[in-house]
C-alpha positions in Angstrom: -3.8 2.1 -7.9 0.1 4.0 -7.7 0.3 5.9 -4.7 1.6 8.6 -6.9 -1.5 8.9 -8.7 -4.0 9.9 -6.1 -4.5 12.1 -3.0 -5.3 9.2 -0.2 -7.4 10.6 2.5 -7.3 10.1 6.2 -10.8 8.1 7.3 -13.1 10.5 8.9 -10.9 13.8 7.5 -12.5 16.9 8.4 -11.9 20.8 9.4 -12.2 21.3 12.9 -15.4 23.8 12.3 -18.0 22.6 9.6 -19.5 25.4 7.8 -22.9 25.5 6.9 -25.0 26.1 3.8 -24.6 24.7 -0.2 -26.2 21.5 -1.9 -24.7 18.3 -1.8 -24.8 16.4 -5.5 -24.2 12.8 -5.6 -24.8 10.4 -8.1 -27.2 7.2 -7.6 -25.4 4.6 -10.6 -27.8 1.4 -9.5 -31.2 2.3 -11.0 -34.5 3.5 -10.3 -36.3 2.1 -7.2 -38.9 -0.6 -7.2 -40.4 0.9 -3.7 -40.6 4.2 -1.4 -40.7 2.3 1.7 -37.9 1.5 3.4 -39.4 -2.2 5.4 -40.0 -3.4 1.8 -36.6 -2.1 0.3 -33.8 -4.7 -0.7 -31.4 -2.2 -2.5 -29.0 0.7 -1.7 -30.6 2.6 -4.6 -33.7 3.2 -2.4 -31.9 3.7 0.6 -29.4 6.4 -0.9 -32.5 8.5 -1.6 -34.7 7.7 0.9 -32.2 7.4 4.1 -31.6 11.0 4.8 -35.9 11.8 5.1 -35.9 9.1 7.8 -34.7 8.3 11.4 -34.2 5.2 13.1 -34.3 3.9 16.7 -30.5 3.2 16.6 -28.2 3.7 14.0 -24.3 2.4 13.5 -21.5 4.7 13.8 -19.9 4.6 10.5 -16.5 5.9 12.5 -17.0 3.1 14.5 -18.3 0.7 13.2 -20.2 -1.8 14.4 -20.7 0.6 17.7 -24.5 0.7 18.0 -25.6 4.6 18.7 -28.7 6.2 19.3 -31.0 8.0 16.7 -34.2 8.9 18.0 -32.9 6.6 20.9 -31.5 8.9 23.8 -30.4 6.0 26.0 -31.8 2.8 26.9 -31.0 -0.4 29.4 -31.1 -4.0 28.9 -32.3 -6.5 31.7 -29.9 -8.6 33.3 -31.6 -11.7 31.9 -31.3 -10.1 28.8 -35.3 -10.0 27.9 -36.2 -6.3 28.1 -34.9 -3.2 26.0 -35.8 0.0 27.4 -35.4 3.0 25.4 -35.8 6.4 26.2 -36.6 8.7 23.3 -34.8 12.1 22.9 -37.5 15.1 23.3 -39.0 17.3 20.8 -38.6 15.0 17.7 -40.7 16.5 15.3 -42.1 14.6 11.8 -41.6 16.8 8.5 -45.4 17.5 8.7 -45.2 19.0 12.3 -46.5 16.1 14.1 -44.7 15.1 17.3 -42.7 11.9 17.2 -43.4 9.5 20.4 -43.0 6.2 21.3 -46.2 5.2 19.8 -44.5 5.6 16.6 -41.5 3.5 16.9 -44.0 0.9 18.5 -45.8 1.2 15.2 -43.0 1.0 12.7 -41.9 -2.2 14.5 -45.1 -3.7 14.8 -45.3 -3.3 11.0 -41.9 -5.0 10.6 -42.7 -7.9 12.8 -46.2 -8.3 11.6 -46.7 -6.7 8.4 -50.2 -6.1 7.8 -52.2 -7.5 4.5 -50.4 -5.8 1.7 -47.5 -4.4 3.2 -44.1 -6.2 2.3 -41.6 -6.3 5.2 -38.4 -8.1 4.3 -37.0 -8.3 7.6 -39.6 -9.8 9.8 -37.6 -12.5 10.3 -35.4 -10.5 12.4 -37.8 -9.7 15.0 -38.9 -13.1 15.7 -38.2 -13.1 19.0 -40.1 -9.7 20.4 -42.9 -11.0 21.8 -44.3 -7.5 23.0 -43.6 -4.1 22.6 -44.7 -1.2 25.1 -45.2 2.5 25.1 -45.3 3.6 29.2 -45.3 7.1 28.5 -44.7 9.2 25.3 -40.7 9.3 25.4 -40.7 5.6 26.7 -40.9 2.2 24.6 -40.0 -1.4 25.6 -39.2 -4.4 23.7 -39.9 -7.7 25.4 -38.4 -10.6 24.2 -39.5 -14.3 24.2 -35.4 -15.7 24.6 -32.2 -13.5 24.9 -30.9 -12.9 21.3 -27.0 -11.8 21.3 -27.5 -9.8 18.6 -30.9 -8.0 19.2 -29.1 -4.7 20.1 -27.7 -4.3 16.4 -30.6 -5.3 14.9 -32.6 -2.4 16.5 -29.8 -0.2 14.4 -30.6 -1.8 11.0 -30.8 1.0 8.5 -34.0 -0.3 6.9 -35.5 0.3 10.3 -36.9 3.6 9.3 -39.7 5.3 11.8 -42.9 5.8 10.7 -45.7 8.4 11.6 -48.7 5.6 13.4 -51.2 8.4 12.3 -50.5 7.6 8.6 -50.1 4.0 8.8 -53.6 4.1 10.5 -55.2 5.5 7.7 -53.0 4.0 4.9 -51.0 1.1 5.9 -49.0 1.5 2.8 -48.3 5.1 2.8 -44.3 4.9 2.9 -44.4 3.0 -0.6 -46.0 6.6 -2.1 -45.5 9.3 0.1 -42.0 10.1 1.4 -42.8 11.8 5.3 -39.9 11.2 8.2 -38.6 12.9 10.8 -34.5 12.8 9.2 -32.3 15.6 8.9 -33.8 16.3 5.1 -37.4 17.0 3.7 -38.5 15.4 0.4 -38.9 18.0 -2.0 -39.5 15.7 -5.2 -38.7 12.5 -7.5 -38.1 12.8 -11.1 -38.1 9.2 -11.9 -34.6 8.6 -14.2 -33.7 12.3 -13.5 -33.2 13.2 -9.6 -34.4 13.2 -5.8 -34.0 16.7 -4.0 -33.9 17.0 -0.4 -33.6 20.2 1.6 -32.9 20.9 5.0 -35.3 20.5 8.3 -35.1 23.2 10.4 -36.5 21.4 12.8 -34.4 18.3 12.9 -34.3 16.9 16.7 -30.2 16.9 16.6 -29.1 20.4 17.3 -27.2 22.3 14.8 -27.5 19.6 12.1 -27.8 18.9 9.3 -25.0 21.1 7.8 -26.3 21.5 4.2 -28.8 23.4 2.7 -30.2 20.6 0.6 -29.2 17.7 -1.8 -29.9 16.3 -4.9 -29.4 12.5 -6.0 -28.8 12.4 -9.7 -29.8 8.9 -11.3 -27.0 7.8 -13.5 -25.6 5.1 -15.5 -22.1 3.4 -14.2 -20.4 4.9 -16.9 -21.9 8.4 -16.9 -21.2 8.3 -13.2 -17.6 8.0 -13.8 -17.7 10.9 -16.6 -19.8 13.3 -14.2 -17.0 12.7 -11.1 -14.2 13.6 -14.2 -15.9 16.5 -14.8 -17.1 17.8 -11.5 -20.2 17.8 -12.0 -21.3 15.2 -9.1 -19.4 15.2 -5.7 -19.6 11.3 -4.9 -20.9 8.1 -6.1 -21.2 6.5 -2.8 -21.0 2.7 -4.1 -17.7 3.5 -5.3 -16.1 3.2 -8.3 -13.2 0.4 -9.8 -9.5 1.1 -9.6 -8.8 2.2 -13.0 -11.8 4.8 -13.1 -10.5 6.4 -10.0 -7.4 6.8 -12.3 -9.2 8.1 -14.7 -11.0 11.1 -12.4 -7.6 11.8 -10.7 -6.1 12.2 -13.9 -8.7 14.5 -14.9 -9.2 16.2 -11.6 -6.1 15.9 -9.3 -6.1 17.3 -6.2 -9.6 18.1 -6.5 -10.8 15.2 -5.3 -9.8 12.5 -2.6 -9.5 9.0 -2.3 -11.0 6.6 0.2 -10.6 2.8 0.7 -12.7 0.6 2.4 -10.0 -3.0 3.1 -9.9 -5.8 2.8 -13.4 -5.9 1.7 -16.8 -4.0 2.5 -19.6 -5.4 3.6 -21.5 -6.8 0.7 -21.3 -10.4 -1.0 -22.6 -10.8 -4.7 -23.7 -14.4 -4.9 -25.6 -16.3 -7.6 -28.3 -18.0 -5.7 -29.9 -21.1 -7.2 -33.1 -21.8 -7.5 -34.0 -25.3 -5.8 -37.5 -25.5 -7.0 -36.2 -26.4 -10.4 -36.0 -29.9 -11.4 -32.6 -30.0 -12.4 -31.6 -28.0 -9.5 -32.9 -29.9 -6.6 -30.2 -32.0 -6.8 -27.5 -31.3 -4.5 -24.9 -33.1 -6.8 -25.7 -30.7 -9.3 -25.9 -27.3 -7.3 -22.1 -28.6 -6.0 -21.2 -29.2 -9.0 -21.6 -25.2 -10.0 -19.7 -24.4 -6.6 -16.9 -26.6 -7.7 -16.7 -25.0 -11.1 -15.9 -21.5 -10.0 -12.2 -20.3 -10.3 -12.6 -17.3 -6.9 -8.6 -16.8 -7.0 -8.2 -16.6 -10.8 -11.7 -14.6 -11.3 -10.4 -11.8 -8.7 -7.2 -11.0 -10.6 -9.3 -10.3 -13.8 -11.8 -8.4 -11.6 -9.8 -5.8 -9.1 -8.9 -3.4 -11.9 -12.3 -3.1 -13.7 -14.9 -3.5 -11.0 -16.0 -3.0 -7.9 -15.7 -6.7 -7.0 -12.9 -8.9 -6.4 -12.4 -10.1 -2.7 -12.7 -13.6 -2.2 -14.4 -15.1 0.8 -17.4 -17.3 1.7 -20.5 -16.1 3.4 -18.3 -13.8 5.9 -16.7 -10.7 5.4 -12.8 -11.2 4.9 -11.4 -9.3 7.5 -14.2 -9.5 10.0 -14.4 -11.5 13.3 -16.3 -14.6 11.3 -14.3 -14.8 8.8 -12.3 -17.8 7.8 -8.4 -18.1 7.0 -7.4 -18.9 3.4 -6.5 -21.9 4.3 -9.6 -22.9 6.1 -11.5 -21.1 2.8 -9.8 -23.5 0.7 -11.3 -26.4 2.1 -14.7 -25.5 1.1 -16.5 -26.0 -2.5 -15.6 -23.5 -5.0 -12.5 -22.4 -3.4 -9.6 -24.8 -3.7 -6.9 -23.9 -5.5 -6.3 -27.0 -7.8 -9.2 -26.0 -10.4 -8.2 -29.1 -12.9 -9.2 -31.4 -10.0 -12.3 -29.3 -8.7 -13.6 -29.0 -12.3 -13.4 -32.8 -13.2 -15.2 -33.4 -9.8 -17.9 -31.1 -11.5 -18.2 -32.9 -14.4 -18.3 -36.5 -12.4 -21.5 -34.7 -10.1 -23.3 -33.5 -13.5 -22.6 -37.1 -14.5 -24.1 -39.0 -11.8 -26.4 -37.0 -12.1 -27.9 -37.2 -15.5 -26.7 -33.6 -16.1 -23.7 -33.6 -18.9 -26.2 -31.3 -21.1 -27.7 -28.9 -18.5 -29.1 -25.4 -19.8 -29.5 -22.5 -17.3 -30.3 -18.8 -17.3 -29.0 -16.0 -15.0 -31.1 -13.2 -13.8 -29.2 -10.1 -13.4 -29.8 -6.6 -12.8 -28.2 -3.8 -15.3 -25.3 -2.5 -13.0 -23.2 -6.1 -13.2 -23.2 -7.7 -16.3 -19.6 -8.9 -15.4 -21.1 -11.0 -12.9 -23.0 -12.7 -15.5 -19.6 -13.0 -18.2 -17.6 -14.8 -15.2 -20.7 -17.1 -14.7 -21.0 -18.2 -18.1 -17.1 -18.7 -19.0 -16.9 -20.7 -15.7 -19.7 -22.9 -15.8 -18.5 -23.4 -19.8 -15.4 -25.2 -18.2 -17.5 -28.1 -17.2 -20.1 -28.3 -20.0 -22.7 -26.4 -18.5 -24.0 -23.6 -21.4 -25.9 -20.3 -19.4 -27.4 -17.5 -20.8 -27.4 -14.2 -18.8 -31.1 -12.2 -18.8 -30.4 -8.4 -17.7 -33.8 -7.1 -17.1 -34.9 -3.6 -15.4 -35.5 -3.4 -11.3 -39.2 -3.9 -12.0 -39.1 -7.0 -13.7 -36.1 -8.2 -12.1 -37.9 -8.2 -8.6 -40.9 -9.4 -9.6 -39.1 -12.5 -11.3 -37.0 -12.8 -8.4 -39.8 -12.7 -6.2 -41.8 -15.4 -8.4 -39.0 -18.0 -8.9 -38.4 -17.1 -12.6 -35.2 -17.9 -12.8 -32.3 -20.7 -12.8 -29.6 -18.3 -10.8 -30.2 -14.6 -9.6 -27.5 -12.5 -8.6 -28.4 -12.0 -4.7 -26.6 -9.7 -2.1 -26.5 -10.1 1.5 -27.8 -7.8 3.9 -24.8 -5.8 4.2 -25.3 -2.8 7.3 -23.5 -5.8 10.0 -21.2 -8.3 9.9 -23.2 -10.2 12.4 -24.6 -13.1 11.1 -28.2 -13.2 12.7 -28.7 -10.2 10.6 -26.6 -10.8 7.5 -27.6 -14.5 7.1 -31.2 -14.3 8.0 -31.9 -14.8 3.8 -30.8 -18.7 4.6 -33.6 -19.3 6.7 -36.0 -21.4 5.1 -38.4 -20.2 2.4 -41.5 -20.7 4.5 -40.6 -18.7 7.5 -38.6 -15.9 5.4 -39.6 -15.4 1.6 -36.5 -13.7 1.1 -34.7 -17.1 0.4 -34.1 -16.4 -2.9 -33.1 -20.3 -3.3 -36.7 -21.2 -1.7 -35.2 -24.4 0.4 -36.5 -25.7 3.4 -34.1 -26.7 5.9 -34.1 -27.5 8.9 -30.4 -27.7 9.8 -30.1 -24.4 9.1 -32.9 -23.0 10.8 -31.7 -24.8 14.1 -28.0 -23.8 13.5 -29.2 -19.9 13.1 -30.8 -20.1 15.7 -28.3 -21.6 18.0 -25.5 -19.4 17.2 -28.0 -16.2 18.1 -28.3 -17.7 21.9 -24.4 -18.3 22.4 -22.8 -15.6 24.6 -19.4 -17.3 24.1 -17.6 -15.7 21.2 -15.8 -19.1 20.5 -18.3 -21.5 20.8 -20.4 -19.3 19.0 -17.8 -19.1 15.9 -17.4 -22.8 15.7 -21.4 -22.7 14.9 -21.5 -20.4 12.6 -18.7 -21.7 10.6 -20.5 -25.0 10.7 -23.7 -23.2 9.2 -21.2 -21.6 6.7 -19.9 -25.3 6.1 -23.4 -26.7 5.6 -25.0 -23.7 3.1 -22.0 -24.0 0.6 -22.2 -27.8 1.0 -25.7 -27.8 -0.3 -24.9 -25.3 -3.2 -27.7 -22.7 -1.8 -26.1 -20.2 -2.9 -22.4 -19.6 -5.3 -20.5 -16.8 -3.6 -19.0 -14.5 -5.9 -16.8 -12.0 -4.9 -16.8 -9.4 -1.9 -16.7 -5.5 -3.0 -14.2 -3.5 -2.3 -14.6 0.0 -2.4 -12.6 3.1 -4.1 -14.6 6.1 -3.5 -14.1 9.5 -5.3 -14.7 12.4 -3.3 -14.9 15.8 -4.1 -12.4 17.6 -1.8 -15.1 20.3 -1.0 -17.1 17.5 0.3 -16.1 16.7 3.8 -17.3 14.5 6.6 -17.1 11.4 4.4 -16.1 8.0 6.5 -14.6 5.1 4.6 -17.2 2.7 6.8 -16.6 -1.0 5.5 -20.5 -0.7 4.8 -22.4 1.0 2.3 -25.2 1.5 4.8 -24.4 4.1 7.6 -23.5 7.2 7.3 -26.3 7.7 4.4 -28.7 10.5 6.2 -26.0 12.8 5.1 -26.5 14.9 8.2 -23.1 15.1 9.2 -21.7 16.0 5.9 -20.7 19.8 4.8 -19.4 21.4 2.2 -15.9 23.7 2.4 -16.7 27.1 0.7 
């Protein structure tokens, strides 16, 4: 984007004295939520709406990513052997119904995540396998006892999906969070009209003194195209998901200095992939899966994507620019990332012929916002003789079909609040251990390497294991990395407190946002 076309905003730009009052109006352009339960959620379209209503034990500081800071936890200690984490809670925390939040609520919420009762879905239960017991010696203290040390544990306690629920309400109905929004966050739930709006209002008894600054917020349900129009017309102040560079230029052309542009470079922590259903007969053959990987021209595809979409950065399973990423030279040795596409596609056709799949026909199950991913895959696979059809369905049907394994390939994205593979790659653990494994394979080597890397305190030694794990997953063709996000966020100049963190998930409780009057 030409530098002259936009006003570039410094990260974390804010006036010295935040002003109070007003309502933030923002767009959610990812469709309607399939659930209201944080513990079962797998999409930002849930968290953009519910995060302002809940608190978590710890959180990630968006201005100092990936630094872990307290939320309901005021302080904590970790034992020398890494097996005991003791948290002291802030005093006088209240739920929106007026009841006190205590250590019992924290315990009940984490027990629900790590050992969900019948009928309750916990997408990230695997993250808490090392938790052996949770004690509550008094209302302000919660103690987690681990069965073995985990170098990522503190960050796992800070995951944004870890909403703290009321033990009392869970006792009467363990599934209440899927139907009722009631937490201790900075904003109380007012109402939700599917397809139209989600509204929250300031919680005057929020435990962080002086926060939030806003009177309330309204999240409008819009299509991506309608979102760009609304931003250009000043009808919404931001779409946190971001827009493409071309769309940003259009908005700036309409509004000029009334908006600011934030860039998160080189990539945000969202990788879009095409996960392969290894239970399908043709796709159970590793030769076929590897052929699909070899067919993809990431470097050429990136140039086509970078102007018209929010996805364009080339990378494997670790975020480009993160401490876990490979250099380009290392990346090019992985399947699907070589630059000699003639040779790669010749090898893909050879593998397909060897597997007896020279007339392979596949379907790609996709969500509504990303048709261009299906177009890209159709074009790339066509060049090695594979015919693919894209099926775009509404979210309830999409998630139901994905859970049931009713697809050949499907769009998937890694949990993106943290770069650490213990959190980010948990979906690659074998299906019988983690139902979130969309590819539905069983691989003891993946499980063993995931376990090994989580126990290594030395960063260099740990990185070697992580790269070995990444190489194994890609050589097996369990998933086809497509592109990482590069977020361009257009923000109304009246809205202050926004930080261009490398993840969509942090800072979404809206507590630090304020409006310049």
